[in-house]
N, C-alpha and C positions, 0 to 999 in steps of 0.2 A: 648883777641882777638889775633889771630896770626898776626905776623908782616907783612905778605904779602897781607893783605886785602887792595884793592884799595880804596882810599877815595871816588871815584865816585860810586863804588859798595856799599859802606857803605851808602852813601847818597841815593842811589836807594832803598835799603832795608828799611831804616828808612822812606823814603817817601811813599813806598807801605803801610807801617803800618799806616801812616797819612791818606792815601787815604781811608783805611778801616774805620777809625774813621768818616770821612765825609760821607761815604756811609751810615753809621749808622745814622748820622744826617738826611739823606734823608728818613729814615724810618718813619719820621713824616707824610709822605703821607698816611700811613696806619692808622693813629690815628682815623679818623672818623669811620672806620670799627671796630676798637677796642672798642671805646666808645659805639657804638651801640650794639655790641654783649655782652659786659660785663655789659651793662645797667648802665654805670656811668653817674652821673650828672656832670655839668661843675664845680661845687665846688670840687667834688672828683678828677676830672681830673686835675684841676688847682693845687690842693694841691699836688698831686703826681708829677706833672711836676716841681713845685716850690721847693719842698723838695729835689727831686733827683738832680735838677740842682744846688741848693745851696750847698748840701753836696759834690757833684762831684767837684764843683769849689773850695771849701775849701780844698779838698783832694789833690789838686795839690801841695800845699805847703808842705803837709806831705810827698809826694813822693820825693820832693826836699830835705827835711831833711833826708829821708831814704837813699838817694844816698850817704850819708857820710859813710854808713856801707854796703850797697848792691850795686852791680854793676849796672850801668844805664841800660844796655841792658837787664838785668834780670827783672828790674822793667817795662821796656817798653814791653817786651814779656808777662809778667804777666798781664799787662793792657789789651792786646788784648785777652788773655785767659778769663779774667773776662768779657770783652765785649761779647765774644762768649757765655759764660754762661748766661749772662743777656738777650741776644737776644733770646736764646733758651727758657729760662724761661718765657719771655714775651709771646712766642707762646703757652705756657702751661697755661697761666693765665685764671682763671675762675671767679675771683672776685677782688674787689678793692685792698685788701691787697696783692694779688698775683702780680698785676700790679705794685703797689708801690715798692714792694721788688725787682722785676725784673729791674725796672728803676733805682733803687739805685745801684744795682750791675753793670748795664751797664754804668752808669755815673761815678762810681768809676773807672771802666775799661778805660774810656776815659781820665781820669785825668792825667796819667803820660806821655801821648803822647807829649804834647807841651814842658814841661820843660825838659824831658829826651831826646826827639828827637833833640831839639835845642842844648842842651849841647853836645850830641854825635857828631853832625855835626860840632860844633864849635871847637872840638878837632882835626878835620881832615883838616881844611882849614885855609889858612893864612888870614890876615886882609883884603887884597884887594879882594880876591875871596869869602870871607865869605858871603857877601850880596847876591851874585848870588846864592850861595848854599842854603841859607835859603829861598831866594825868590823862587827857584825851589821847595824846600820842601813844602812851603805853596801853591804856585800857582798850582802845579800839584795836590795837595791834594784836592783843591777846585773843581776839576773835579768830585769828588765823590758827591758833592752837586747836580750835574746835572745828572750824570749817575744813582746814587742810586734810586731816585724817578721814573725814567723812567723804569728801570728794575723791580723794586718792583711793580709798577702799572700793568705791563704786567703779572707778575707771580701771583699777587693777583687776577687778573680778571679770571685767569684760574684755579688756585690751591687753592685760599683762603689765607687770611693773615697769618694764623698760619703756614701753610706749607712754605710760603714765608720766614718767620722769621727763621724757622728750617734750610732752605737752606742757608740763609745768615749767620747763626752762624758758618757754616763750614769754609769758607775762613778766618774769624777772628781768629779761632783756629789755622789754618795752618800758618797764618802770625805770630801769637804769638810764636809758636814753632820755626819757621824759624828765627825770630829775635834772640831768645835765642841761637840757634845753630850757626848761621852764625856770629853773633857779639860776639862770645865767646872769649872775650879778657879781662876778669876780672882781671887776674893777672897783665898783662902789664898795664892796665888802673889804677889799684890801686897803682902800683909801681910808675908810672909817676906822679900821683896826690900827692902821699906821698912826692916825691921829691920837688914838688911845694909848699907843705904845711907842712914843717917840724914842729914837735912838736904837731901836731893835736890840734889846738885851739878849745876851747869850742864853742858850738853853739852860746851862748850869745856873746862871743867875735867876732865871725864871723859876726853876725848880726850887731853889733856896727861898725865893720870895713866896712861892706857893706854900711851902712847908711852914712858913711863919704866919700865914693868913689865918685869921680867926675861923674856927670850926672845921678846917680841912682835916687835920690829924684825927680829931675825935670821930668825924664822919667816916674816914677811911678805916679806923679801928672798928667802928660799929659794923661796917660792911663786911669786914673779915670774919667777925663773929656771927652775924646774921646769915652769912652764906651757908652755914651748917645748921641753922635753926629753922626760921620761918621763911627762908628765901624761896623764891619761885623755883630755882633749880632743884633744891632739896625736896620741896613739896611735890613737884611734878615727877620726880624720880621715885619717891617712896610711897606716896599715897596710893597709887594704883596697886603696888605690891601689898600694902596693908589691907586694902579691900579684898584682893584676890586670895592671898595666902593666910591671912589672919582672921578676916571676917567671913571667909568662905563664900564670897559672892560669885555668881556665874558671870560670863562675859557681858551679857545684856544688862544685868542688874548693876554691875560696877560701872559699865559704860554710861548708863543714865545718871547715876549718882555722881560720878566723877565730872560729867559734863555740867551738872548743876553747880558743883564746886568751882569749876572753871568760869562759869558765868559770874560768880561772885568776884573772881579775879579780873574780869572785864570791867565790872561796874565800880569796884573799889577805887582804883587809881583815878578814874574820872571824877567821882563824887568827892572823895577825900582831897583830891588835888584842888578842886574848886574851893572847898571848905577851908583848906589849909592856907589858901591865898589871903584869907581874911583873919584866920585864927593864929597863923604862924606854922611854919613847916615842922620845926622841931617839937612844938607842943602837940601837934596832931600826930607826929611820929611816935611820941611817948605813949599816947593813948593807944595807938594801933599796935605797938609792939607788946604792950602789957596785955591787951585782950587776946592777941594772937598766941602769945606764949601760954596763957592760961588755957586757951582752947586746945592747944597741943597737949598739955598735961591731961586734959579731960578726955582725950581719946584713949587713955590707958585702960580704963575699966571696960571698954567696949569689947563685945564678943560676937560670935555668929548669930546670937539670939537678939541682938540690939535692933530696935525698930529702924527700918530703912529711911523713913521720913525724918527721924531725928538725926541720923547720920548725914543726910543730904543738907539739912539746915545747918548742921555743925560745920561741914566742909565749905558751904557757901560763905558763912561768916568768917571762917579761918582764912580762906583765900581772899575774901574782900579786904581783910586787914593786912595779911601777909604780902600779897602782891602789890600793895600800895607803898610798901616801904622803899623800894628803889626810886619811885617817883618822888616821894617826900624828901628823901636824902639828897637826891640829885638836884631838886629844886633849891634846897638850902645851899648846896655847893655853888650853883650858878649865881645865886643871890650874892654870895660873898666874893666872887671872882669876876674877872673880865678879860676880854681879849684872848691872847694865846694861853694865858694861865687857866682860863675857863676850859679850853680844850684839854689841857694837861690834867686838870682836876678830874674831869669826867672820865678821861682815859684811864687814869690811875684807879679811880673808883671801880670801873668795870673790870680792869685787869686784875685787881686785888680780889674782886668778887669771883672771877673765873678761877683763879689759882686756888683760893681757899675753899671754894665749893668743891673742886676736884678732890682736895684732901679730906674735907669733912664727909663727902659722900662715900669715899672709900672706908673711912673709919666707922661710919654708921653701918655700912654693909657688913663690915667685920664684926661689929657688935651684935647685929642680928644673928649672924652665923654662930657666934660664940655662945650666945644665950638661948638660941633657938626660940626667941621671943622678940616681939616688937617693942615691948614695954621699956627696956633700957634705952633703946634708940629714941623713943618719944621723950624720955626724961632728958636725954642729952639735948635734943632739939629745943625743947621748952626752956631748958636752963640757959642755953646759949642766947636765946632771946631775952631772958630776964637779966642776964649779965650786962646787956647793952643799955638797959633802962637808965641806970645812973649816969651813963655817959651822955645819953640824949637829953636827960633832964638838966644836966649841968649846962648844956648849950642853950637850953630854953631860958635858964636864969640869966645867962650872959647876954642874951638878946633883949632883955628887958631892963 
């Protein structure tokens, strides 16, 4: 990259890339149309989603390792190009194997965004402003969760789901090429990192060093537990089900209330990220996980008669706190690591999150089926959050 690129402009470009990834997540609104036209049964659909999600999640660590030899911005741009290709190929799908292949390509394309994006941003901001930058990077990206489904629904209603996917493949391609072009600082980046990492340690040695680094193991353990509690993946999977099947809301009512909750998820990482830069990332995370866990428990007594305004405020606050946790924990990780180990740390964090989220989501779903009630699931989710509290607090004390 040239030396005159403003950190704020770099943050904006990387965040635009992140927004595209979350708009792609919003394409799930088209899934019912795809299942119907391709005549998929739910076993085939579930297999395609599980395989593509698992492989995409595991690929995150591979991109982190690849950053030892390939510039981060190249990997980030390549991810968007693969996302564009996968989205386009989904629109061409005619049978199960087509759909599975397209989803695999798309999810591999999503994989480098978080580890590479966070690592690029961490090189541009000092410790105090880093939390605000990463918070902005995540919070603004979550807007894609709201905007994507809205625009895709409108387009699909008039043009069909295939044309909609063709259209959305274009901005992903443009963003990928822009990332590679604008963030073209490979020589300077590699030179700076070589100075910080003389001798080029082996991957094995770097992993061993990473595992001995303060806060790394506790944060990874926290992520493994939170991925089944107040994590964005769990909340976005089961809150809509909770609103529809247990609070008996119609599609318009739950859509409005869920959107209000997602708005909290947009604002939380930005505001708490800035605040944590001054107060401390683990201290802010301790407060956030405590409040989010309690709010999860407090959903238990709700029923169809519960006031909609109360539920909206409740979900806004829950997602404000819960969606902020990845931002705060990753900010602490990049604070205590550097160079190649920073890429490895974030890659491990995200890979562990993806793996354990798949496990927890399945267990929570089984719990709901077994008890025909959402209450036991909410107890599990809230408890997993509270279990992490002593771990986070212990890191707060070590940092002082």
